[in-house]
C-alpha positions, 0 to 999 in steps of 0.5 A: 265475792258473790254476784249479789249478796241477795237477789238477782243478777240483773244488777250486774253489768259487764262494764266493770270487769271489762274495765278491769281487764283493760286496765290490767292489759295497759299495766302489762304493756307498760311494765313489759316495755319499760326497764323495770327491775325483775325482782321477786316482788315484781314477779308477784306483781305480775301474778296479781295482774294475771289473777285479776284478769282471770277473775274478770274473765271468769266473772263475765263467763259466769254471768253469761251462763246465768243468762243461759241458765236453762241451756247449761248445767247448773254445775258450771255456774257453781264451778265458775263462782268458786273459781272466781272467788278463788282468783279474788282471794288469790289476789289478797294472798299474793298481796300478803306475799308482796308486802313481806317481800318489799318490806324485807321481812326475815325469811322465817317470818315471811314463811309464817305469813305465807302459811297463815295466808294459805290457811286463811285462803283455804278455810274461806273457800272450804267454808263457802263450798261446804255451806253451798253443799249443805244448802246454807250458802250460795245457791241457784233456784229453779227459776235462775235466781241466785241467793246467799243466806250466809254470805260467807264470802263477804265475811271472809273478805273482811277477815282477809282485809283485817289480816292485811291491815295487821300485816302492814302494821307489823312492817310499817317500820320496814317500808318508807312512810309515803309508800305505806300511805299509798298502799293503805290509801288504795286499800281503804278506797277499795274497801269503801267502794266494795261496801258501797256496792253492797249497800246499793245491792250491786256487783259490777265493780267487785273486780275493779276494787281489786285493780285499784291496789294494783295501780297503786303498786305499779305507780309506787313500786314499779314505775320508772320516774320519767322526766317528761320535760327532758325525756329521760329516765332515772338511774334505776331505769338505766341499771335495769337496762344494763341488766337486760342488755347483759342478759341478752348479750347485747352490746351498747354505746353510751355518751355521758354529758355532765354540766356542773352549772346544773349540778344542784338539787332542784335546778333544771336544765334551761329549755334550749338544752332540753330541746337540743337533748331531745333532738339529739336522742331522736335524730342521731341514734336508733332505739336511743334512751336518755337517762338522767343519773343526777342533777346536771348529768345525763347518759344517752345509750343505744344498742350497737346492733341498731346503730352499726355506723355509730362512729359517724353518728357520734361525730354528728352529735358532737358537731351539733353539740359544739354548735349548741355550746357556742351559743350557751357556753356552759362548761361540760365533760363528755365521756363516750364508751362501749359496753364492757362485759365486766362493768355490765356484770357488776352494773357499775357504769354510773360509778365508772363515768363518775370516776372518769369525770373526776380525772378529766378537765372541763370542756373535753371529750374523753373516750373510755380506754383500758387505763380508765377501766384498770384505774376504776377496778383498782378504786372499786377493789380498794372500796370493797376492802375498806368496806370489809375492814369497816364491817369487821372492825378488827382493831388489829386488821393486818391490812391497815399498817402504821408507819411513823415519821420521827420528830426531832426535839430541838430542846432535847436534841433527840427524837422523842415524838413521832407522827403515826401515818396510815398505809394500806396493804392489800393482796391484789395491789400491795402497799397503797399510799394515803392520798389514794385511799383516805379520800375514799374512806372519808367519802364512804364513811370508813375513816373513823374505823381506820383511825381506831385501828391506827390508834390501837396499833400505835398504843400497843407499840407505845406500851411496848416501847415503854416496857423496853425502856425507850424514851418516847414522849408521845405519838400523834395520830391524824383525825379527820374533822368529819369524825368529830361529828360522831357522838361516840368519837370521844368514847371510842378514843378513851376506850382504846387508850384505856384498853391498852393500859397507857397514859393519855398524855402519850397520845396526840391528835392532829386536826386540820382547821375548818372554816365551818362554824358548826365544825369549829364548835364541835371541834372545841367541845371534843378537844376540851373533853379529851384534853382532860385525859391528858391528850395533846392536840396539834393544828395540822397544815397551818399555812395551807388554805383557810386560816382564821387566827381568831378561831385558832387562838380560841381552840386549845391547841398545844402545837402548831404544825407549820406546813412544808409550804411555809418552810419553802416560802421562808427560803424565798428571800429575807422578806418571806423569812421574816413573815414566817418568823413573825408568825412563829414568834407570835404563836410562841409568845402565846405559849404554843410550840411550833413544829416545822414539817417538810424539813428536807436539808440542812438549810431548811433546818438552820432556817427553822431553828432560827424561827422559834422552832420547837420540833422539826420533821421531814425527810432530812431525818427520816422518811416514814417507816413502819412503826416497829422501826421507830425504836431505831431513832429513840434513846433508852432511859438511863 
């Protein structure tokens, strides 16, 4: 931007540029003394700050030289003006690169934007220099008055702003809406100030208008959310701290405090906890930093080199915490540990702490040990493999195995149905039981993919058994209630059955009752839709936890599976047996079939036969075996 659109330099004061430099210095101090993620976008941001400071300094020198016009070479004035304009256009150019980076724009498109911005930058500067040389642009008269006949810089400024607006419009779907509004807002304010300055024939605030978007970028993109009430940074800041400590090869200690009473979004710690926490951080550790990694969850870290006698410090802080606990009596879990190279490399301390807290009881202090690390690494490995299975969605994935437990049909006195069970086999761990990986799969949204794989492999085996002449009525597959919420659930089930060329009545689905009204409605809709294909439905685990008889009767189940706990209860005495028997008789009268699972010996079998049993399942007959071995229990059709 020229010093004046037309007229003299007297309308300029140094105040604007001095303020711009001061703001940039403050921003530089803040971002270099906080744990900001040093990404490519951050490096571009740093370069924008440098260009802004350079522009301000050059503009100040330029106006000083104009005041000394008679004692300096006029060439320096022209050079400094060009350098000043180049710095300002460089800021706009870098802003374009910044938008492509934070939006995650594909590399080829980002490259096109960079080339376009470079060409635009070069054309504007070249046009300005050419017009000045030809006498149609900026010039300094013999008496020291500056003038600009064409004002090509203002035109270039507006063109570049239009370029940025179009660019942001193209990437608006790639950036969080509030962030986009923040970027637009600071840009609009800058343009308005710039236009107002032109109207009043001023030039002092030119560089300041370029600083405003920088402030917005820092606050929106690179600030560390800081809870002033408790004095804590957030999870992202903790991850950045770990990254920096690992890069510097510095060890640190950490103390995690979890208080479930405050593990509710929006619920804040009471004032006495805030005061005590701030006191602990300042009093007991040098260079300690507090992070709030979730509601009711704080982590204190401190470098080991600054706290050589840290064990004594830990004892003191735990003693002080015990005194505080006696007054408040909130349940808690405390985890204490030192930095671990492998965990630092992967930056997984939050996940490690969560894993350990899941394994310890409340009101205990736990020291991180090798067993914790081994278990955590195993869990992370399983999650990684499940993620890969989910991503590839190969319905024949060899890592997912189908085991079966044959079911004894009392009416036919033979095994003609079975339950399919998931197993996972991974190279580094071998065979993994369902209790270890199914909760993880459900929590991370991988469970439906596993169900599809199990169903596909089960259908393949059913087709093979039919082709070989074995009598097999159906095989049931367990389905998590969460899967039913997927709009494509029924489509996926139908497609797999159809692709394998088997009848729908060869498949059964086992569901566990839910106490949630929404789950109940969805479950009923999905059952009704799939029953049209001939699929049978089992109510699994009846007798454990929640049981709403009215809802059970409203759902069109075919078979009620009495849990092992009811089988055990029926053997506790005549009264208990009568209760279970009456329940079974009630369901039988309503045309449900009864399957007892967990039948382990002849006594269990005899009792269940006398309690309206239609099917029996348990270790008495067989433990779960690979589905390929199911034919060992089946009879061939005559």
